[in-house]
C-alpha positions in Angstrom: 0.0 0.0 0.1 3.0 2.3 0.2 2.1 5.7 -1.2 4.3 7.0 -3.9 5.4 10.6 -3.8 2.8 12.5 -5.8 3.6 15.5 -8.0 1.8 18.8 -7.2 -1.3 19.4 -9.2 -1.4 22.2 -11.8 -3.6 24.1 -9.4 -1.0 23.8 -6.6 1.7 24.9 -8.9 -0.3 28.0 -10.0 -0.8 28.7 -6.3 2.9 28.5 -5.6 3.8 30.8 -8.5 0.8 33.2 -8.1 3.0 36.1 -6.9 5.2 36.0 -10.0 2.5 36.0 -12.6 1.9 39.0 -14.8 -1.7 40.5 -15.3 -2.2 38.6 -18.5 -0.9 35.3 -16.9 -3.3 35.9 -14.0 -6.2 35.9 -16.4 -5.2 32.5 -17.6 -4.7 31.3 -14.0 -8.2 32.5 -13.1 -9.8 31.0 -16.1 -8.1 27.7 -15.5 -8.9 27.5 -11.8 -12.5 28.6 -12.6 -13.1 25.8 -15.0 -10.6 23.2 -13.7 -9.2 21.2 -15.4 -11.2 21.5 -18.7 -10.0 25.0 -19.6 -6.4 23.9 -19.7 -7.2 21.1 -22.1 -8.2 23.5 -24.8 -5.8 24.3 -27.7 -3.4 27.2 -27.1 -5.2 29.3 -29.6 -8.6 28.7 -28.0 -7.4 29.2 -24.4 -5.6 32.5 -25.4 -8.7 33.9 -27.3 -11.0 33.1 -24.4 -8.8 35.0 -22.0 -8.1 37.8 -24.3 -4.3 37.2 -24.3 -1.7 36.0 -27.0 -0.8 32.5 -27.7 3.0 33.2 -26.5 1.5 34.3 -23.2 -0.1 30.9 -22.8 3.1 29.2 -23.5 5.0 31.5 -21.0 2.3 30.8 -18.5 2.9 26.9 -18.7 6.6 27.5 -18.4 6.4 29.9 -15.5 4.3 27.4 -13.4 6.8 24.8 -14.0 6.1 22.8 -17.1 8.4 22.2 -20.1 5.6 22.9 -22.5 1.9 23.4 -22.9 1.4 19.8 -23.9 3.3 18.8 -20.7 0.8 20.8 -18.6 -2.1 19.2 -20.5 -0.7 15.7 -19.9 -0.7 16.5 -16.1 -4.3 17.8 -16.3 -5.5 14.7 -18.1 -4.1 12.6 -15.4 -5.8 14.6 -12.8 -9.0 14.3 -14.6 -8.7 10.6 -14.6 -7.9 10.6 -10.8 -11.0 12.7 -10.2 -13.2 10.0 -11.5 -11.6 7.1 -9.5 -14.1 5.2 -7.4 -13.2 3.2 -4.3 -13.7 0.0 -6.5 -11.0 1.3 -8.9 -8.6 2.2 -6.1 -9.1 -1.2 -4.3 -7.8 -2.9 -7.6 -4.7 -0.8 -8.0 -1.4 -2.8 -7.2 0.2 -2.2 -3.8 3.7 -2.9 -2.8 4.2 -4.4 0.7 7.0 -5.3 2.7 6.2 -8.6 4.5 8.8 -8.0 7.3 7.1 -7.5 10.6 3.4 -7.6 11.5 1.2 -6.5 8.6 -0.9 -4.3 10.9 2.2 -2.5 12.1 3.1 -1.8 8.5 -0.4 -0.6 7.7 -0.2 1.7 10.8 3.1 3.1 9.7 2.2 3.6 6.0 -1.2 5.4 7.0 0.7 7.6 9.4 3.3 8.6 6.7 0.5 9.1 4.1 -1.6 11.2 6.3 1.3 13.4 7.6 2.5 14.0 4.1 -1.1 15.0 3.0 -1.3 17.5 6.0 2.1 19.0 5.3 1.6 19.4 1.6 -1.9 20.7 2.0 -1.2 23.4 4.5 2.1 24.5 2.7 0.0 25.3 -0.3 -2.6 27.4 1.5 -2.4 31.2 0.9 -2.4 32.8 4.5 -4.0 36.0 3.2 -6.9 34.0 1.7 -7.3 32.0 4.9 -7.4 35.3 6.8 -10.1 36.7 4.4 -12.2 33.5 4.8 -12.0 33.8 8.6 -13.1 37.4 8.5 -15.9 36.5 6.1 -17.3 34.0 8.7 -16.4 36.1 11.8 -17.9 39.3 10.4 -20.8 38.0 8.5 -24.0 40.0 9.2 -26.3 37.4 7.8 -26.4 33.7 8.3 -23.6 31.1 7.8 -24.8 28.1 5.9 -23.0 24.8 6.0 -23.3 21.9 3.6 -21.5 18.6 3.0 -21.9 15.6 0.8 -22.1 11.9 1.4 -18.6 11.6 2.8 -17.9 15.2 3.7 -21.2 15.7 5.9 -19.1 14.7 8.9 -16.9 17.7 8.4 -20.1 19.9 7.8 -21.5 18.7 11.1 -18.1 19.3 12.9 -18.0 22.9 11.5 -21.6 23.5 12.4 -21.3 22.4 16.1 -18.2 24.7 16.6 -19.5 27.7 14.7 -22.9 27.8 16.4 -21.1 27.9 19.7 -19.0 30.9 18.5 -21.7 33.0 16.7 -25.4 33.2 16.1 -27.3 32.5 12.8 -25.5 29.4 11.8 -27.6 26.9 9.7 -26.7 23.4 8.4 -28.2 22.3 5.1 -29.2 18.7 5.8 -31.7 16.0 5.1 -32.9 15.1 1.7 -31.8 17.3 -1.0 -35.3 17.9 -2.2 -35.8 20.0 1.0 -32.7 22.2 0.4 -34.8 24.6 -1.6 -36.2 25.9 1.7 -32.7 27.0 2.6 -32.3 28.6 -0.7 -35.4 30.7 -0.1 -33.6 32.7 2.5 -30.1 32.7 1.3 -28.7 36.1 -0.1 -25.9 38.6 -0.4 -25.4 39.0 3.5 -24.8 35.2 3.9 -21.9 32.9 3.6 -22.0 29.2 2.5 -19.2 26.9 3.9 -19.3 23.9 1.6 -17.4 20.6 1.5 -17.1 18.7 -1.8 -14.5 16.0 -2.8 -14.1 13.6 -5.8 -16.6 12.1 -7.2 -18.2 15.5 -6.8 -21.9 15.4 -5.7 -24.3 17.0 -8.2 -26.9 18.1 -5.7 -24.2 19.8 -3.5 -22.8 21.5 -6.8 -26.3 22.6 -7.8 -27.2 24.2 -4.4 -23.8 26.0 -4.4 -24.3 27.5 -7.7 -27.9 28.6 -6.9 -26.5 30.2 -3.7 -23.9 32.0 -5.8 -26.5 33.2 -8.2 -28.3 34.7 -5.1 -25.1 36.5 -4.1 -24.1 34.4 -1.2 -20.3 34.2 -0.6 -19.0 30.8 -0.9 -16.0 29.2 1.0 -15.1 25.8 -0.5 -13.1 22.9 1.1 -12.2 20.4 -1.7 -9.5 18.0 -2.9 -6.5 18.7 -5.0 -8.4 18.2 -8.2 -11.0 21.0 -7.4 -14.8 20.5 -7.2 -16.7 22.4 -9.9 -17.9 24.6 -7.1 -14.4 26.3 -7.3 -15.6 28.2 -10.4 -18.2 30.3 -8.3 -16.5 30.2 -4.9 -14.9 33.2 -3.3 -12.3 31.2 -1.4 -11.2 27.7 -2.3 -9.1 25.5 0.1 -7.8 22.4 -1.8 -6.3 19.7 0.3 -4.7 16.3 -0.3 -6.9 13.1 0.2 -5.0 10.2 -1.3 -3.4 7.7 0.9 -2.8 4.8 -1.6 -5.7 2.9 -0.1 -9.3 2.1 -1.2 -10.6 5.1 0.7 -9.8 8.8 0.5 -8.6 10.5 3.7 -10.3 13.5 5.5 -7.4 14.0 7.8 -6.0 17.1 6.0 -9.4 18.5 5.5 -10.0 18.3 9.2 -6.7 20.0 10.1 -7.6 22.8 7.7 -11.1 23.1 9.1 -9.8 23.2 12.7 -7.3 25.9 11.6 -10.3 28.0 10.1 -12.4 27.4 13.2 -9.5 28.5 15.5 -9.0 31.6 13.5 -12.7 32.5 13.7 -12.4 32.2 17.4 -9.3 34.5 17.6 -10.9 37.0 15.3 -13.7 38.0 17.7 -12.3 36.5 21.0 -14.5 38.7 23.3 -17.7 37.9 21.5 -16.8 34.2 21.5 -16.0 34.0 25.1 -19.1 35.9 26.1 -21.2 33.5 24.0 -19.6 30.4 25.5 -19.9 31.9 29.0 -23.7 32.4 28.4 -24.0 28.9 27.0 -22.3 27.3 30.0 -24.6 29.3 32.4 -27.6 28.0 30.4 -26.5 24.4 30.7 -26.1 24.5 34.5 -28.9 22.4 36.2 -31.4 24.6 38.0 -30.7 25.1 41.8 -33.2 23.3 44.0 
């Protein structure tokens, strides 16, 4: 099961080089991240025309973010597209190397530990601190409601976020239950509100549809996703991609949880007096009545 060292995604390479891009190159970066990875699979001429830049600018962009050529970047994107679509059944069929010395469960523990730590370190190293600060302020200063939504496997993260945020601030709502009922939440969501949404591969159609509808109603979206980027990224204000692969049948939520806990701690530090007062009031309400 030993996890091979994985190359950074094109999105991660763009993030790493963001400060070095020219204005024209930033147009390309925004277009690619907004329709990831499909925009980067267009021809040089089509991609350049859509972004209003020259073909040589597209070639320089690919070189600047670390590729030998535009086709080299496209090959990486095609590999990412294939990885996006992998199911647990597909991953369970992949060959795994195993060192049979020692107890197999000891080896499994070691390999899972190494893969998880690697995911966390790589993910957090690629997060832009200024973007994290902006997302924290968006939640902490939100004058409307903070809506929280997760999918089949990310709903646990959504519940975790909900339970913490509702302790720290008022007007926190979790979008839950059958998706047919989510329209009731869309009735109220608007430009004063924030949607914190979790979506990883194989991206959930109803979660994407809700997020797109919320964006059309001017809600501000904060997305937690994987390294291949949920389609929600194209209408999210802030996107936090993390690594989820461990070389096993199942994807990991460990890096997502660490990133979420960082966000939650940041919200608590953003309005410390307000949060302390709210927790103090909550603890008082929880005390049993005196006889």
